[in-house]
Structure formats: structure tokens, C-alpha cells
C-alpha positions in Angstrom: 9.4 6.6 -58.7 9.3 4.3 -55.8 6.4 5.1 -53.4 7.1 5.6 -49.7 5.2 3.4 -47.2 2.9 5.8 -46.3 2.1 6.6 -49.7 0.9 2.4 -50.4 -0.9 2.1 -47.3 -4.2 3.0 -49.0 -3.4 1.0 -52.0 -3.3 -1.9 -49.7 -6.5 -1.1 -48.2 -7.8 -1.0 -51.8 -6.2 -4.4 -53.0 -8.0 -5.9 -49.6 -11.6 -4.6 -50.7 -11.1 -5.4 -54.3 -10.1 -9.2 -53.1 -13.6 -9.4 -51.4 -15.4 -7.8 -54.3 -16.7 -11.1 -55.9 -17.6 -12.3 -52.2 -20.2 -9.0 -52.5 -21.6 -9.9 -55.7 -23.0 -13.2 -54.8 -25.5 -11.6 -52.4 -28.2 -13.5 -54.4 -27.1 -17.0 -52.8 -27.4 -15.1 -49.3 -30.4 -15.8 -46.7 -32.6 -12.4 -46.2 -30.1 -9.8 -44.7 -30.4 -9.8 -40.6 -29.2 -6.7 -38.3 -26.0 -5.8 -37.8 -25.9 -7.4 -34.1 -26.7 -10.5 -35.3 -24.5 -10.0 -38.2 -21.0 -8.9 -36.8 -20.1 -12.3 -35.2 -18.9 -10.5 -32.0 -21.0 -8.4 -29.7 -18.5 -6.6 -27.7 -15.9 -9.5 -28.0 -18.8 -12.6 -28.0 -20.6 -15.0 -30.2 -24.1 -13.9 -31.4 -27.2 -14.9 -30.7 -29.1 -16.7 -33.1 -32.7 -18.3 -33.4 -30.6 -21.6 -34.2 -28.7 -23.0 -31.1 -27.6 -25.7 -33.2 -25.6 -23.6 -35.7 -23.0 -21.5 -34.5 -23.4 -18.7 -37.5 -26.4 -17.6 -39.0 -25.9 -18.6 -42.4 -23.3 -21.5 -44.1 -21.5 -18.4 -45.8 -20.5 -15.8 -43.0 -17.8 -16.0 -40.8 -18.1 -15.0 -37.1 -14.7 -12.8 -35.7 -13.2 -14.5 -33.1 -12.5 -12.1 -29.9 -8.8 -13.1 -29.6 -8.1 -11.7 -33.3 -10.5 -8.9 -33.3 -9.5 -7.1 -29.8 -12.7 -6.6 -28.4 -14.0 -7.9 -24.7 -16.5 -10.2 -23.8 -20.1 -8.7 -23.1 -21.3 -8.1 -19.5 -25.2 -8.2 -19.7 -27.4 -11.4 -19.3 -29.3 -12.6 -22.1 -32.5 -11.0 -20.6 -30.6 -8.0 -20.2 -30.2 -7.1 -23.9 -32.2 -4.3 -25.6 -31.8 -2.5 -28.7 -33.0 0.8 -30.4 -33.9 2.5 -27.1 -33.5 6.3 -25.6 -32.8 5.8 -21.8 -32.1 8.7 -19.5 -31.9 9.1 -15.5 -30.0 10.1 -12.5 -28.0 8.3 -9.9 -27.5 9.0 -6.5 -24.6 7.2 -4.7 -22.6 7.5 -1.2 -19.5 5.8 -0.8 -16.8 4.8 2.3 -13.5 4.3 1.8 -10.8 3.1 4.2 -8.1 4.6 2.4 -8.8 7.6 0.7 -5.2 9.4 -0.2 -3.0 6.3 -0.2 0.3 6.9 1.6 0.7 10.7 1.4 -0.7 10.9 5.0 1.8 8.3 6.3 -1.3 5.9 7.3 -4.3 5.2 5.8 -7.1 8.3 5.6 -11.0 7.1 5.7 -13.6 9.7 3.7 -17.3 9.9 2.7 -17.8 10.7 -0.9 -21.7 11.8 -2.2 -22.2 11.6 -6.1 -24.6 12.4 -8.1 -24.5 11.1 -12.0 -27.4 12.7 -14.7 -27.0 9.7 -17.2 -28.2 9.4 -21.0 -27.5 6.2 -23.6 -28.6 5.3 -27.0 -29.0 2.5 -28.2 -30.1 2.3 -32.0 -29.8 -0.9 -34.8 -29.9 -0.6 -38.4 -30.1 -2.6 -41.5 -26.4 -1.6 -41.6 -25.6 -0.1 -38.2 -25.6 -0.7 -34.3 -24.7 2.4 -32.2 -24.1 2.6 -28.5 -23.7 6.5 -26.7 -23.7 6.8 -22.9 -22.7 10.2 -21.3 -22.8 10.1 -17.5 -21.5 13.8 -16.5 -21.1 13.7 -12.4 -20.5 15.6 -9.9 -18.5 14.3 -6.5 -18.2 16.0 -3.1 -15.9 15.0 -0.2 -16.4 15.0 3.3 -13.0 15.1 4.5 -11.1 16.4 1.4 -13.0 19.0 -0.3 -10.6 20.6 -2.1 -10.7 17.2 -4.5 -14.5 18.1 -5.2 -15.3 18.2 -8.8 -17.3 18.1 -11.4 -17.3 14.1 -13.1 -17.4 12.8 -16.7 -18.1 9.8 -18.1 -18.5 9.0 -21.5 -18.5 6.0 -24.5 -19.4 5.0 -28.2 -19.6 1.7 -29.5 -20.0 1.9 -33.5 -20.5 -0.9 -36.1 -21.4 -0.9 -39.3 -21.4 -3.6 -42.3 -19.8 -1.9 -45.5 -21.3 -4.9 -47.2 -22.2 -8.5 -46.6 -18.4 -9.5 -45.7 -17.1 -6.3 -44.4 -17.3 -4.9 -41.1 -16.2 -1.8 -39.2 -16.6 -1.2 -35.7 -15.0 1.0 -32.9 -15.3 2.4 -29.6 -14.2 4.5 -27.1 -14.4 5.3 -23.7 -13.1 8.5 -21.5 -13.4 9.4 -17.8 -12.4 12.5 -15.7 -12.4 11.5 -12.1 -10.9 12.2 -9.0 -11.7 8.5 -8.5 -11.3 5.6 -11.1 -14.0 4.0 -8.9 -16.9 7.0 -9.5 -18.8 5.2 -12.3 -22.6 5.3 -12.5 -22.7 1.6 -12.5 -18.9 0.2 -11.0 -19.8 -3.7 -11.4 -21.0 -3.4 -15.0 -17.8 -1.8 -15.8 -15.4 -4.4 -15.0 -14.5 -5.9 -18.6 -12.8 -9.2 -19.5 -10.3 -9.2 -22.4 -11.3 -11.7 -25.5 -7.5 -11.3 -27.0 -4.2 -10.0 -26.0 -4.7 -6.5 -26.9 -6.0 -4.6 -23.9 -4.7 -1.5 -21.4 -3.3 -2.2 -18.1 -5.4 -0.6 -15.1 -4.2 -2.7 -12.6 -2.5 0.2 -11.1 -5.3 2.3 -9.2 -4.0 5.2 -7.9 -5.9 7.1 -4.8 -7.9 10.2 -4.5 -6.4 12.0 -7.4 -7.4 14.3 -10.2 -6.9 12.0 -14.1 -7.8 11.7 -17.0 -8.5 7.8 -19.0 -9.1 7.0 -22.5 -9.6 4.2 -24.4 -10.2 3.3 -28.0 -9.9 1.1 -30.8 -11.1 0.3 -34.0 -11.1 -2.4 -36.4 -12.0 -3.7 -40.1 -12.5 -7.4 -40.7 -13.2 -8.5 -45.0 -14.4 -12.6 -45.5 -12.7 -12.7 -48.9 -13.3 -16.4 -49.1 -16.2 -18.6 -47.7 -13.8 -19.6 -44.7 -11.4 -17.2 -44.9 -11.2 -13.5 -43.4 -8.2 -10.9 -42.9 -8.6 -7.8 -40.8 -6.9 -5.0 -39.0 -7.1 -3.1 -36.3 -5.7 -0.1 -34.3 -5.9 1.0 -30.1 -4.9 3.4 -27.7 -5.0 4.2 -23.6 -3.9 7.7 -22.1 -3.8 8.0 -18.5 -3.1 11.6 -17.4 -2.6 12.7 -13.6 -3.4 16.7 -13.6 -1.6 17.2 -10.4 1.5 14.6 -9.9 1.9 15.3 -5.9 -0.9 13.6 -5.4 0.5 10.2 -7.5 3.9 10.2 -5.6 5.6 7.3 -7.2 3.1 7.2 -10.4 3.6 9.0 -13.8 1.4 9.9 -17.3 1.5 7.0 -19.9 0.1 6.1 -23.2 0.0 3.3 -25.5 -0.4 3.0 -29.1 -1.0 -0.8 -31.1 -1.6 -1.9 -34.3 -2.6 -5.2 -35.4 -3.1 -7.5 -38.7 -4.7 -10.7 -38.7 -6.0 -13.8 -40.7 -8.4 -16.0 -39.7 -9.3 -19.4 -41.2 -12.4 -21.5 -40.2 -11.7 -25.0 -40.4 -15.4 -26.1 -39.4 -18.7 -24.6 -38.1 -17.3 -24.7 -34.6 -13.6 -24.5 -34.8 -11.1 -21.1 -36.1 -7.6 -21.2 -36.3 -5.7 -17.7 -37.1 -2.2 -15.7 -37.1 -2.2 -11.8 -35.9 1.2 -9.9 -36.0 1.0 -6.7 -33.5 2.7 -3.9 -32.8 3.1 -1.6 -29.5 4.7 1.6 -28.6 4.2 2.2 -24.6 5.4 5.2 -23.4 5.8 6.8 -19.7 6.7 9.9 -18.7 8.4 9.6 -14.9 10.0 12.8 -13.4 13.3 11.9 -14.7 12.4 11.8 -18.8 10.5 9.5 -21.4 10.3 5.2 -21.1 9.7 3.6 -24.1 9.4 0.2 -25.3 8.3 -1.1 -28.5 7.0 -4.9 -28.8 6.3 -6.6 -31.9 5.1 -9.9 -31.6 3.2 -12.9 -33.9 0.3 -14.6 -32.3 -1.1 -17.7 -33.4 -4.9 -18.5 -32.1 -7.3 -21.0 -31.8 -11.2 -20.6 -31.5 -14.1 -22.9 -30.8 -17.7 -21.9 -30.6 -19.6 -24.9 -28.9 -23.1 -22.8 -29.1 -23.7 -19.7 -30.2 -23.5 -18.1 -26.7 -20.0 -20.1 -25.6 -16.6 -19.0 -26.7 -13.5 -20.7 -26.0 -10.3 -19.3 -27.1 -6.6 -19.9 -27.3 -3.8 -17.5 -28.3 0.5 -17.5 -28.3 3.7 -16.9 -29.8 7.4 -15.1 -29.4 7.1 -11.4 -28.4 10.3 -8.8 -29.2 10.8 -6.3 -27.0 12.9 -3.2 -27.3 13.3 -0.8 -24.5 14.9 2.7 -23.7 14.6 4.0 -20.2 15.9 7.4 -18.8 18.4 7.7 -15.6 16.8 6.5 -12.6 18.2 7.6 -9.3 20.4 6.7 -7.8 21.7 6.1 -11.1 22.9 9.1 -13.0 23.8 7.7 -16.4 21.4 6.7 -19.5 21.3 2.8 -19.6 21.6 0.8 -22.8 19.2 -0.6 -24.3 17.3 -3.8 -23.2 16.2 -6.3 -26.1 14.8 -9.4 -25.4 12.6 -12.1 -27.0 9.6 -13.5 -24.5 7.0 -16.1 -25.1 3.4 -14.6 -25.0 0.4 -16.7 -24.3 -3.3 -16.7 -23.0 -6.4 -17.6 -22.9 -10.3 -16.8 -22.7 -13.7 -18.3 -21.9 -17.0 -16.8 -22.2 -20.8 -18.0 -21.7 -23.4 -15.5 -22.1 -27.4 -17.5 -21.2 -30.5 -16.0 -20.5 -30.0 -15.8 -16.7 -26.6 -15.8 -16.4 -23.3 -14.5 -17.7 -19.3 -15.7 -17.4 -16.4 -14.8 -18.7 -12.7 -15.3 -17.5 -9.2 -14.6 -19.3 -5.5 -15.2 -19.0 -2.7 -13.3 -20.7 1.4 -13.1 -20.3 2.2 -10.5 -22.5 4.5 -7.3 -22.5 1.9 -4.3 -21.7 1.8 -0.7 -20.7 2.8 -0.2 -16.9 -0.6 2.0 -16.0 1.2 4.7 -14.5 4.3 2.5 -13.4 7.7 4.0 -14.5 7.8 2.1 -17.6 6.5 -0.9 -19.6 5.9 -4.4 -18.2 5.8 -8.0 -18.5 2.5 -8.4 -17.4 0.8 -11.6 -16.1 -3.3 -10.8 -15.7 -6.0 -13.0 -14.7 -9.7 -11.8 -14.9 -12.8 -13.1 -14.1 -16.5 -11.6 -14.3 -20.0 -12.9 -13.2 -23.1 -11.6 -13.5 -26.6 -13.3 -12.0 -30.4 -13.0 -12.8 -31.0 -14.3 -9.2 -35.1 -12.9 -9.7 -36.9 -10.8 -11.7 -35.9 -8.0 -9.9 -33.0 -9.0 -8.1 -29.2 -9.3 -9.9 -25.4 -9.8 -8.7 -22.2 -9.9 -10.3 -19.2 -10.6 -8.8 -15.6 -9.6 -10.7 -12.1 -10.0 -10.0 -8.2 -9.8 -11.3 -4.7 -10.5 -10.3 -1.9 -8.9 -12.2 1.7 -9.3 -12.1 3.5 -6.6 -13.1 7.7 -7.0 -13.8 8.8 -3.9 -15.0 11.4 -4.0 -18.3 14.8 -2.6 -18.8 17.0 -1.9 -15.4 18.2 -4.0 -12.7 16.5 -1.3 -10.3 13.2 -2.2 -11.9 12.5 -4.9 -9.2 11.7 -2.1 -6.8 8.9 -0.7 -9.3 7.4 -4.1 -9.6 4.9 -5.3 -8.0 1.0 -7.2 -7.9 -2.6 -6.1 -7.4 -5.7 -7.9 -6.3 -8.8 -6.8 -7.0 -12.5 -7.7 -6.4 -16.0 -6.0 -6.3 -19.4 -7.8 -5.4 -22.5 -6.2 -5.7 -26.5 -6.5 -5.9 -29.1 -4.7 -7.7 -32.7 -4.5 -6.7 -35.3 -3.5 -8.9 -38.4 -1.6 -7.4 -41.1 -1.0 -9.6 -40.3 0.2 -13.4 -38.3 3.4 -13.1 -36.5 2.7 -9.4 -33.5 0.7 -8.6 -31.0 0.0 -5.8 -27.4 -1.1 -6.0 -25.3 -2.1 -3.0 -21.5 -2.9 -3.6 -17.9 -3.7 -1.9 -14.4 -3.4 -3.2 -11.4 -4.6 -1.9 -8.2 -3.8 -3.5 -4.7 -5.0 -2.4 -1.5 -3.2 -4.4 2.1 -4.3 -3.3 4.5 -2.1 -5.0 7.4 -1.0 -2.8 9.1 1.5 -5.1 5.4 3.4 -5.3 5.5 5.8 -2.9 1.7 6.7 -3.0 0.7 3.2 -2.4 4.1 1.5 -0.5 2.3 2.2 2.9 -0.9 1.7 2.6 -1.4 -1.3 0.1 -5.2 -2.2 1.4 -8.1 -0.3 0.2 -11.9 -1.0 1.2 -14.8 0.6 -0.2 -18.5 0.1 0.3 -21.3 2.1 -1.9 -24.9 2.4 -2.0 -26.8 3.9 -5.1 -30.1 4.8 -5.5 -31.2 5.3 -9.4 -34.3 6.3 -11.3 -34.2 5.2 -14.9 -36.5 5.5 -18.0 -36.3 4.2 -21.6 -38.4 5.3 -24.7 -38.0 2.6 -27.9 -37.3 4.2 -30.9 -38.8 3.8 -34.8 -41.6 2.2 -32.5 
């Protein structure tokens, strides 16, 4: 009797775990155990902290997991801001002004002022095997002119790492946001992430003030089966849902599903090479029907760790796409499938110091359209800098450029376009619990086929936030 593909999947995982068993049994030869944060090889995609700055690993046996194959993002905090085993809570009051509140729906820019209050609670706990970070920040936003958009916001996230054995690591994270404005976050400057590899949702198209749900998550398992060899796999998803389509004419709901597997080889203490396979299913839901693109990609990667806090990665390989789209007016017939081979490539860099954190990345890949009519050939460059200027003053700057070329139809050029966004902020700590943050965001979105963005592509947003926070150590 032949087994189906679904029924063989558990056996493949079991064989992987059995292959790692000889490595587990040699724990007597390993140094004293360290907390998971030091063992994971990545902390949201970065190299771990270590007391020996001349070594890139905590010991000679345990490998790091390069972010280019793990799919994690680089951390945003500077070294002096890193904390663990804390329960934090507080409240933030924010007032923001935007000069383009509803996009092109009014035919001209329409400004508005919003007021938000965000209670928040966060748990960061590290044990012998596990590291968990939970955050929850419900919010209430009120608009001075667009009172119909007043609503309760929701911001929640979880990051979880669990070491099943000395050489097997499981990690997962998920973020959820329900809002009338994606800028409504307790700390917008810290919310900008720089991907460490090719797997990242496309959030380049930002809807104006409109009710929406955003969700992104991933999970992965890595297994070091030999002194210098590691295998692993991961899955990721993202969803965008607009509750009222009349507020975002030209945009549509979208979802992304992705699965990947990798092999990583350590060729020296600081140098890693690897190979990855990735499958994507990219779906958007325009008014005319469902648009779907499936991709198959093989990536080859190289990562170097000059120091424990410095990571440089490159990746590249062939990518095959298969796209099916519904009729797009003025066409009234189903378009044929569009199949193509295209190159995929990119690179990233991250440096995390005691007072400075800097990261940047570039990728040329096929990704979801992020609300456009279909999947896109995407060129994305992102950079973020966070600097602790004085003991009480922290500044940050982040920016991104994205070019989206829609796949599948000769009419897609009208829906293609690019976006440029930059955010700068200053945070001043007043005493132990009180802080004030000032920030400015500039956004330009050139998409001639997207009605809600076409006539008013520019958005400027300034905000001031006052927050009160307190923390309590756990298990101390």
C-alpha cells in the first residue's frame, strides 16, 4: 500500500528528529547550558549576544541560524535597551495630524487630527529552554473631522522560542492589528522591521484612513544534525482585510501563504553557506474575481558574522511563477495563465551595538501585492537606524523604497507603481516612568490605477505621544 504525500509528512519530520538524536546524546561534551536567547543563533534574526567578542558562537559545536534562511527580521533595539524577565504595563496618549486623511476620495487632500489612548501590557520571560515575549495594546482613536471612523484599535503580538534539545530549536511569532489607520501603533518608530531574508510580506501600499485588519505570522524548526550541518523548515502567512471596500477604491483584500526548507553549512566560525527551497501562494481578491500566483524558488545564500553583533548576508537563485487573473475591465474574457522564470536576489546587513542599532536590506523577488490587484515583481530596499544619544534621549530613523510591477496582464502596468516612506522620531525619558516621543512620517505612493491613491499620492503625518510605563522583574 502506498502512502499519500500528506501521510508521509510526519514520517519525514520523525526521520529528521532521529537523525539529530546522536547529536543530542553528546551533551556531556558540551559547555554548561545557556539561556535560549543565547542559544538560538538569532534574536529576531540577529546574531546572539556573547561574552567573548572574539567568537561568533557560544561554543564550538552549536551553529547559528542565519536570518537569510530562518526568515526572521533583524532586531530594532540597541544593546542597552535589551531586557528580559520583565512584566511591563502602562498607557500612552497620542495626538497626530495628517494632511491626507482619506486619500483621493474627496478629490483633494483632506487633513484631520486624531487622538488615541493605548493601554499596554508586555511580558518578556526567559527560562532554561524557552523565551516568550507577549505584547497587547488595545487602543481608542477619535478623529476631529472624520468621526465616522472613530473606533477601538487592537495591537497584539507574540514571539516564542523553545529549545527541544541542545540542537533543535522551534520559533514562532504572530502579529495582529485592527485599526482605521496603520500608523496607529503605540511606538511607530520601533514597529519598522528590516527583513533578514527573502521571506517578507509586502506592506508597501498603505491605505488612507480606512477600517482594516492586518495579520502576519511565521513558525520554523531547525535541527543541527552534525557539527557543521543544519536543516530546517518554516511556514509563514499574512492577511489584509478592508472592512469597508468603499473607503479603499482600487485596493482589495489579499493573503499570502509560504513554506520553505533549508540546509545550512558552517564552513568556518564566521562563514555559512546554504540552500533553500520556497513555495508561495499569493492571492488577492479584486472586485472582478480572484487573482492567484504560485511561485517555486531555489535560493543559495552566504552569511558572514564579522563579530557576534554584526551580520552580512546575500542570497540569489531562480524563481518560477504561475499567475491566473480574472478579467480586468475593459476586458471581458479570462486571461490565459502567465508563466515565467525570473531571477531572485538580495542582501542584508545588521549591526547591534550597546548604543547603536543599524540594519538594511534589499530584495528583488515576487511577492504579494499587499492590496493591489495581484502579485508583484517587487524591488524593496529598507533601512533603519536607532541611536541612544544620551542616557535619556533616543533617536531613530527608518525608510523604505518599493517598486511593485504587477504580474499577469498587459493592463497591469496601470496598477504598478512605487512607494517611498520615511519616519524620524525622538524619545525623551523623563524620570523613571514618563517619556515623550515626537515623530514625523513622509509617505509618497505613485499608483495611477489605484483610485484612492492616484490624485493625492503624498501624505505627511506628525505626532506627539506621552506615555507612562512601569515594569516589574519576574522571578527575582
